[in-house]
C-alpha positions as YAML, in Angstrom:
chain: A
units: angstrom
residues:
- id: 1
  name: MET
  ca: [-15.59, -1.59, -9.76]
- id: 2
  name: GLY
  ca: [-17.76, 1.62, -7.87]
- id: 3
  name: LEU
  ca: [-17.17, 2.47, -4.79]
- id: 4
  name: GLY
  ca: [-21.29, 1.75, -3.96]
- id: 5
  name: PRO
  ca: [-22.30, 2.55, -0.59]
- id: 6
  name: ILE
  ca: [-19.70, 3.55, 1.75]
- id: 7
  name: LEU
  ca: [-20.96, 2.35, 4.76]
- id: 8
  name: GLN
  ca: [-23.25, -0.52, 6.67]
- id: 9
  name: THR
  ca: [-22.85, -1.68, 9.55]
- id: 10
  name: ARG
  ca: [-23.91, -5.44, 11.12]
- id: 11
  name: THR
  ca: [-24.02, -7.25, 13.96]
- id: 12
  name: ARG
  ca: [-24.23, -10.75, 12.88]
- id: 13
  name: PRO
  ca: [-22.25, -13.92, 12.62]
- id: 14
  name: VAL
  ca: [-20.35, -14.10, 10.01]
- id: 15
  name: SER
  ca: [-18.81, -16.84, 7.86]
- id: 16
  name: ASP
  ca: [-15.37, -17.46, 9.50]
- id: 17
  name: GLY
  ca: [-17.13, -17.51, 13.00]
- id: 18
  name: TRP
  ca: [-16.46, -13.47, 13.88]
- id: 19
  name: ARG
  ca: [-19.29, -12.74, 16.20]
- id: 20
  name: GLY
  ca: [-18.23, -9.10, 16.65]
- id: 21
  name: GLU
  ca: [-19.35, -5.89, 14.82]
- id: 22
  name: THR
  ca: [-18.70, -5.36, 11.50]
- id: 23
  name: VAL
  ca: [-19.11, -2.39, 8.78]
- id: 24
  name: THR
  ca: [-19.25, -2.19, 5.21]
- id: 25
  name: LEU
  ca: [-16.02, 0.25, 3.50]
- id: 26
  name: SER
  ca: [-17.14, 0.41, 0.06]
- id: 27
  name: GLY
  ca: [-17.90, -2.75, -0.94]
- id: 28
  name: VAL
  ca: [-15.46, -4.56, 1.48]
- id: 29
  name: THR
  ca: [-16.84, -5.96, 4.90]
- id: 30
  name: MET
  ca: [-14.29, -5.50, 8.07]
- id: 31
  name: PRO
  ca: [-14.33, -6.82, 11.22]
- id: 32
  name: LEU
  ca: [-14.31, -4.32, 14.19]
- id: 33
  name: ASP
  ca: [-11.87, -6.30, 16.44]
- id: 34
  name: THR
  ca: [-11.51, -3.97, 19.53]
- id: 35
  name: ASP
  ca: [-8.17, -5.29, 20.37]
- id: 36
  name: LEU
  ca: [-6.43, -4.11, 17.71]
- id: 37
  name: MET
  ca: [-8.89, -1.02, 16.69]
- id: 38
  name: ARG
  ca: [-9.14, 1.79, 19.33]
- id: 39
  name: GLY
  ca: [-9.45, 5.73, 18.64]
- id: 40
  name: GLY
  ca: [-9.96, 7.76, 15.97]
- id: 41
  name: VAL
  ca: [-9.55, 4.91, 13.31]
- id: 42
  name: LEU
  ca: [-12.66, 2.55, 14.74]
- id: 43
  name: THR
  ca: [-14.62, 6.00, 15.08]
- id: 44
  name: ALA
  ca: [-13.58, 6.56, 11.07]
- id: 45
  name: MET
  ca: [-14.76, 3.14, 10.16]
- id: 46
  name: ARG
  ca: [-17.59, 3.22, 11.67]
- id: 47
  name: ASP
  ca: [-18.57, 6.76, 10.00]
- id: 48
  name: GLY
  ca: [-17.03, 5.86, 6.87]
- id: 49
  name: SER
  ca: [-13.90, 8.15, 6.14]
- id: 50
  name: TYR
  ca: [-11.62, 5.18, 6.99]
- id: 51
  name: GLU
  ca: [-9.28, 5.42, 4.48]
- id: 52
  name: ARG
  ca: [-11.75, 7.01, 2.10]
- id: 53
  name: GLY
  ca: [-8.94, 8.80, -0.03]
- id: 54
  name: GLU
  ca: [-6.98, 5.97, -0.84]
- id: 55
  name: VAL
  ca: [-9.88, 3.58, -1.80]
- id: 56
  name: THR
  ca: [-11.63, 7.16, -3.97]
- id: 57
  name: ALA
  ca: [-8.12, 6.89, -6.08]
- id: 58
  name: LEU
  ca: [-7.90, 2.74, -6.45]
- id: 59
  name: ALA
  ca: [-11.32, 3.00, -7.53]
- id: 60
  name: ALA
  ca: [-10.69, 5.34, -9.99]
- id: 61
  name: LEU
  ca: [-7.38, 3.91, -11.46]
- id: 62
  name: LEU
  ca: [-7.38, 0.41, -10.87]
- id: 63
  name: LYS
  ca: [-8.00, -1.64, -14.52]
- id: 64
  name: PRO
  ca: [-8.44, -5.35, -15.64]
- id: 65
  name: GLY
  ca: [-5.39, -7.14, -15.57]
- id: 66
  name: ASP
  ca: [-3.54, -4.82, -12.79]
- id: 67
  name: ARG
  ca: [-1.00, -6.86, -10.59]
- id: 68
  name: VAL
  ca: [-1.40, -4.68, -7.51]
- id: 69
  name: LEU
  ca: [2.02, -3.93, -4.85]
- id: 70
  name: ASP
  ca: [0.31, -2.97, -1.74]
- id: 71
  name: LEU
  ca: [2.94, -1.43, 1.03]
- id: 72
  name: GLY
  ca: [1.81, -1.24, 4.57]
- id: 73
  name: SER
  ca: [-0.89, -3.47, 4.58]
- id: 74
  name: GLY
  ca: [-2.39, -2.23, 8.12]
- id: 75
  name: PHE
  ca: [-5.97, -3.17, 8.51]
- id: 76
  name: GLY
  ca: [-6.11, -4.73, 5.05]
- id: 77
  name: LEU
  ca: [-8.61, -2.40, 3.25]
- id: 78
  name: THR
  ca: [-6.98, -1.34, 0.24]
- id: 79
  name: ALA
  ca: [-5.55, -4.90, -0.57]
- id: 80
  name: THR
  ca: [-9.12, -6.41, 0.08]
- id: 81
  name: PHE
  ca: [-10.65, -3.64, -2.15]
- id: 82
  name: ALA
  ca: [-7.70, -4.25, -4.97]
- id: 83
  name: ALA
  ca: [-8.65, -7.64, -4.78]
- id: 84
  name: LYS
  ca: [-12.49, -7.96, -5.25]
- id: 85
  name: SER
  ca: [-12.12, -5.10, -8.08]
- id: 86
  name: ALA
  ca: [-13.17, -6.63, -11.42]
- id: 87
  name: GLY
  ca: [-10.55, -8.48, -13.34]
- id: 88
  name: VAL
  ca: [-7.72, -7.24, -10.94]
- id: 89
  name: ASP
  ca: [-5.07, -10.49, -11.67]
- id: 90
  name: ARG
  ca: [-2.80, -10.63, -8.54]
- id: 91
  name: VAL
  ca: [-2.61, -8.37, -5.33]
- id: 92
  name: VAL
  ca: [0.66, -8.84, -3.09]
- id: 93
  name: THR
  ca: [0.31, -6.91, 0.49]
- id: 94
  name: PHE
  ca: [3.35, -6.61, 2.89]
- id: 95
  name: ASP
  ca: [3.29, -4.99, 6.40]
- id: 96
  name: ALA
  ca: [5.78, -5.58, 9.55]
- id: 97
  name: ASN
  ca: [3.33, -6.02, 12.42]
- id: 98
  name: PRO
  ca: [2.86, -9.28, 13.10]
- id: 99
  name: ARG
  ca: [-0.29, -8.97, 15.08]
- id: 100
  name: VAL
  ca: [-2.23, -8.09, 11.99]
- id: 101
  name: ALA
  ca: [-1.48, -11.06, 10.43]
- id: 102
  name: PRO
  ca: [-4.77, -13.02, 11.77]
- id: 103
  name: HIS
  ca: [-6.79, -9.81, 10.77]
- id: 104
  name: LEU
  ca: [-5.77, -10.09, 7.34]
- id: 105
  name: ALA
  ca: [-6.22, -13.61, 7.00]
- id: 106
  name: ARG
  ca: [-10.32, -12.77, 8.47]
- id: 107
  name: MET
  ca: [-10.73, -9.95, 5.82]
- id: 108
  name: GLN
  ca: [-10.12, -12.86, 3.09]
- id: 109
  name: ALA
  ca: [-12.47, -15.62, 4.78]
- id: 110
  name: LEU
  ca: [-15.10, -12.57, 4.89]
- id: 111
  name: ASN
  ca: [-15.11, -10.74, 1.44]
- id: 112
  name: GLY
  ca: [-14.39, -14.49, -0.68]
- id: 113
  name: VAL
  ca: [-11.25, -13.23, -2.10]
- id: 114
  name: ALA
  ca: [-7.40, -14.25, -1.80]
- id: 115
  name: PHE
  ca: [-4.47, -11.87, -1.78]
- id: 116
  name: GLU
  ca: [-0.98, -12.98, -0.89]
- id: 117
  name: ALA
  ca: [-0.38, -11.14, 3.11]
- id: 118
  name: ARG
  ca: [3.44, -11.26, 3.52]
- id: 119
  name: GLN
  ca: [4.63, -9.84, 7.04]
- id: 120
  name: GLY
  ca: [7.66, -8.13, 7.11]
- id: 121
  name: VAL
  ca: [9.09, -4.89, 4.89]
- id: 122
  name: LEU
  ca: [10.21, -4.55, 1.51]
- id: 123
  name: ILE
  ca: [13.64, -3.51, 1.23]
- id: 124
  name: PRO
  ca: [16.01, -2.48, -1.98]
- id: 125
  name: GLY
  ca: [18.00, -4.52, -3.60]
- id: 126
  name: ARG
  ca: [18.21, -8.66, -3.61]
- id: 127
  name: ARG
  ca: [19.64, -9.85, -0.17]
- id: 128
  name: ALA
  ca: [17.24, -11.07, 2.57]
- id: 129
  name: GLY
  ca: [17.65, -10.08, 6.05]
- id: 130
  name: THR
  ca: [16.17, -8.62, 9.17]
- id: 131
  name: ARG
  ca: [14.81, -5.05, 10.50]
- id: 132
  name: ARG
  ca: [14.28, -3.60, 13.68]
- id: 133
  name: PHE
  ca: [10.52, -2.60, 13.80]
- id: 134
  name: PHE
  ca: [9.30, -0.34, 16.54]
- id: 135
  name: LEU
  ca: [5.53, -1.71, 17.94]
- id: 136
  name: ARG
  ca: [3.39, 0.43, 19.93]
- id: 137
  name: PRO
  ca: [-0.01, 0.38, 21.02]
- id: 138
  name: LEU
  ca: [-2.22, 1.59, 18.45]
- id: 139
  name: ILE
  ca: [-1.31, -0.67, 15.16]
- id: 140
  name: TRP
  ca: [-1.07, 2.26, 12.83]
- id: 141
  name: GLY
  ca: [1.69, 3.89, 14.99]
- id: 142
  name: SER
  ca: [4.08, 1.11, 14.84]
- id: 143
  name: SER
  ca: [6.81, 1.33, 12.37]
- id: 144
  name: LEU
  ca: [10.71, 1.62, 11.13]
- id: 145
  name: SER
  ca: [11.27, 4.61, 12.99]
- id: 146
  name: ASP
  ca: [12.06, 5.36, 16.57]
- id: 147
  name: GLN
  ca: [11.82, 8.81, 16.50]
- id: 148
  name: ALA
  ca: [8.05, 8.49, 17.54]
- id: 149
  name: ALA
  ca: [6.61, 10.90, 20.27]
- id: 150
  name: ILE
  ca: [5.31, 7.36, 22.25]
- id: 151
  name: ALA
  ca: [8.68, 4.49, 22.15]
- id: 152
  name: GLY
  ca: [8.36, 1.40, 21.00]
- id: 153
  name: THR
  ca: [9.01, -2.09, 22.00]
- id: 154
  name: PRO
  ca: [11.58, -2.78, 18.76]
- id: 155
  name: VAL
  ca: [11.51, -6.53, 17.29]
- id: 156
  name: GLU
  ca: [13.34, -7.97, 14.74]
- id: 157
  name: VAL
  ca: [11.00, -8.67, 11.14]
- id: 158
  name: LEU
  ca: [11.78, -9.92, 8.10]
- id: 159
  name: ALA
  ca: [12.97, -8.13, 5.44]
- id: 160
  name: HIS
  ca: [12.38, -9.13, 1.86]
- id: 161
  name: PRO
  ca: [14.79, -8.03, -1.30]
- id: 162
  name: ALA
  ca: [12.66, -5.80, -3.84]
- id: 163
  name: ALA
  ca: [14.37, -6.62, -6.77]
- id: 164
  name: PRO
  ca: [13.23, -10.16, -7.19]
- id: 165
  name: LEU
  ca: [9.62, -9.41, -5.95]
- id: 166
  name: MET
  ca: [9.51, -6.43, -8.12]
- id: 167
  name: HIS
  ca: [10.24, -9.15, -11.12]
- id: 168
  name: ASP
  ca: [7.79, -11.87, -10.11]
- id: 169
  name: LEU
  ca: [4.98, -9.62, -9.25]
- id: 170
  name: ARG
  ca: [5.76, -7.20, -12.43]
- id: 171
  name: PRO
  ca: [3.14, -4.69, -10.45]
- id: 172
  name: SER
  ca: [1.34, -2.20, -12.46]
- id: 173
  name: LEU
  ca: [0.07, -0.60, -9.60]
- id: 174
  name: ILE
  ca: [1.51, 0.50, -6.30]
- id: 175
  name: SER
  ca: [-0.82, 1.38, -2.60]
- id: 176
  name: CYS
  ca: [1.81, 2.70, -0.48]
- id: 177
  name: ASP
  ca: [0.77, 3.68, 3.38]
- id: 178
  name: ILE
  ca: [4.45, 2.70, 5.08]
- id: 179
  name: GLU
  ca: [4.79, 5.60, 7.92]
- id: 180
  name: GLY
  ca: [7.20, 7.79, 6.12]
- id: 181
  name: ALA
  ca: [9.33, 5.04, 4.71]
- id: 182
  name: GLU
  ca: [8.39, 5.70, 1.46]
- id: 183
  name: VAL
  ca: [10.70, 8.57, 0.48]
- id: 184
  name: ASP
  ca: [13.80, 5.83, 1.43]
- id: 185
  name: LEU
  ca: [11.62, 3.40, -0.45]
- id: 186
  name: LEU
  ca: [10.21, 3.98, -3.44]
- id: 187
  name: PRO
  ca: [13.23, 6.09, -5.35]
- id: 188
  name: ARG
  ca: [14.98, 2.75, -5.10]
- id: 189
  name: LEU
  ca: [12.20, 0.63, -6.64]
- id: 190
  name: ASP
  ca: [12.38, -0.16, -10.24]
- id: 191
  name: LEU
  ca: [9.19, 1.29, -11.52]
- id: 192
  name: SER
  ca: [9.27, 0.88, -15.24]
- id: 193
  name: GLY
  ca: [6.77, -1.14, -15.49]
- id: 194
  name: VAL
  ca: [4.09, 0.87, -12.60]
- id: 195
  name: ARG
  ca: [1.41, 2.48, -14.82]
- id: 196
  name: ALA
  ca: [-0.06, 4.37, -10.77]
- id: 197
  name: LEU
  ca: [0.34, 5.07, -7.90]
- id: 198
  name: VAL
  ca: [-1.27, 5.80, -4.90]
- id: 199
  name: ILE
  ca: [1.28, 6.47, -2.01]
- id: 200
  name: GLU
  ca: [-0.05, 8.16, 1.96]
- id: 201
  name: GLN
  ca: [2.28, 10.58, 2.45]
- id: 202
  name: HIS
  ca: [3.78, 11.40, 5.62]
- id: 203
  name: PRO
  ca: [5.05, 14.96, 6.67]
- id: 204
  name: GLN
  ca: [4.77, 15.18, 10.47]
- id: 205
  name: VAL
  ca: [7.40, 12.16, 10.04]
- id: 206
  name: VAL
  ca: [9.49, 12.84, 6.99]
- id: 207
  name: GLY
  ca: [9.56, 16.66, 6.49]
- id: 208
  name: ALA
  ca: [8.57, 18.72, 3.47]
- id: 209
  name: ARG
  ca: [11.47, 18.48, 2.03]
- id: 210
  name: ALA
  ca: [12.04, 14.73, 1.77]
- id: 211
  name: LEU
  ca: [8.45, 14.75, 0.31]
- id: 212
  name: GLY
  ca: [9.66, 17.05, -2.59]
- id: 213
  name: ALA
  ca: [12.23, 15.19, -3.23]
- id: 214
  name: LEU
  ca: [10.06, 12.42, -3.56]
- id: 215
  name: ARG
  ca: [7.50, 13.78, -5.75]
- id: 216
  name: ALA
  ca: [10.65, 15.45, -8.20]
- id: 217
  name: HIS
  ca: [11.70, 11.70, -8.35]
- id: 218
  name: LEU
  ca: [8.04, 10.70, -9.31]
- id: 219
  name: ARG
  ca: [8.05, 13.55, -12.17]
- id: 220
  name: ARG
  ca: [11.69, 12.25, -13.40]
- id: 221
  name: ALA
  ca: [10.77, 8.64, -13.75]
- id: 222
  name: GLY
  ca: [7.62, 10.08, -16.01]
- id: 223
  name: PHE
  ca: [4.83, 10.34, -13.53]
- id: 224
  name: ALA
  ca: [2.23, 12.73, -13.46]
- id: 225
  name: PRO
  ca: [0.26, 13.81, -10.34]
- id: 226
  name: ARG
  ca: [-3.76, 13.18, -10.82]
- id: 227
  name: PRO
  ca: [-4.86, 16.57, -8.37]
- id: 228
  name: ASP
  ca: [-8.21, 14.94, -8.91]
- id: 229
  name: LEU
  ca: [-7.36, 11.88, -6.56]
- id: 230
  name: ALA
  ca: [-5.82, 13.89, -4.04]
- id: 231
  name: HIS
  ca: [-7.35, 13.60, -0.67]
- id: 232
  name: ASP
  ca: [-5.56, 14.91, 2.95]
- id: 233
  name: ASP
  ca: [-1.62, 13.42, 2.50]
- id: 234
  name: VAL
  ca: [-2.90, 10.82, -0.33]
- id: 235
  name: GLU
  ca: [-1.66, 11.70, -3.57]
- id: 236
  name: ALA
  ca: [-2.08, 9.49, -6.99]
- id: 237
  name: TYR
  ca: [0.61, 9.43, -10.18]
- id: 238
  name: VAL
  ca: [-0.22, 8.00, -13.10]
- id: 239
  name: ARG
  ca: [2.22, 7.41, -15.90]
- id: 240
  name: ALA
  ca: [3.06, 10.40, -18.28]
- id: 241
  name: ALA
  ca: [5.51, 9.11, -20.58]
- id: 242
  name: PRO
  ca: [7.46, 6.47, -21.10]
- id: 243
  name: ALA
  ca: [9.37, 5.23, -18.23]
- id: 244
  name: ALA
  ca: [13.18, 6.71, -17.92]
- id: 245
  name: ARG
  ca: [14.98, 3.29, -17.74]
- id: 246
  name: PRO
  ca: [13.64, 1.65, -21.16]
- id: 247
  name: LEU
  ca: [14.60, 4.88, -22.66]
- id: 248
  name: ARG
  ca: [17.69, 5.28, -21.90]
- id: 249
  name: LEU
  ca: [18.55, 1.19, -22.65]
- id: 250
  name: ALA
  ca: [16.85, 1.68, -25.93]
- id: 251
  name: TRP
  ca: [19.13, 4.79, -26.70]
- id: 252
  name: ALA
  ca: [22.11, 2.76, -25.38]
- id: 253
  name: LEU
  ca: [21.21, -0.27, -27.96]
- id: 254
  name: ARG
  ca: [20.78, 2.34, -31.05]
- id: 255
  name: ARG
  ca: [24.21, 3.44, -30.19]
- id: 256
  name: ALA
  ca: [25.89, 0.25, -29.65]
- id: 257
  name: VAL
  ca: [24.65, -1.00, -33.33]
- id: 258
  name: THR
  ca: [25.00, 2.05, -35.37]
- id: 259
  name: PRO
  ca: [27.98, 2.09, -37.60]
- id: 260
  name: ARG
  ca: [30.36, 4.70, -37.08]
...
């Protein structure tokens, strides 16, 4: 799916009853809900620059048959763009902020797509639970971290175990924008079936050292960066070598059956 026109605006009513302003970003209709969107994000949506790096990378990397795991739905642009892309098989998206759930439902209605929007966070392992999440006035400022400059209101959110999801979904592409939690989560996921990743990094939250460790982990896991798709803090990676885990398993199996 090409990017097409970056920006169109309109104010007429749309199909689900929304009567406010909308913009079209890379073929995706976005309702501008000013109860949720403020300041720089609202400006970026109106001038067409909102999440341009993520969408440009997705447009280059998505393939028919892809199964997409979208971590950090936000306002749903990346999940909707993926769901609208030709031949994409399935999209599952997570966001911990309960305030975005109605917006994500509206995004699907306006764009005539379906994706699975799950409220909560993804955690390593097999056991569900809860995590403390800090709500802040700006949606994109809410996070699992209580170290932000603006104090947040703590709430308990669902914590979905990653292992059964990864087994069921078998994602081939992961898009990730989780406000710094990427450095803890991604190294603990089984990425053996993943072909490509699009990651928004958060150096101001986690620091350069943690991001360096994440990049090193991805290289060891067989991924190579795509510098041509890098934009601001967005980085893209593609599978450059067979996944390490299946290789280790195959080596162990050969040793087990080789006569001594």
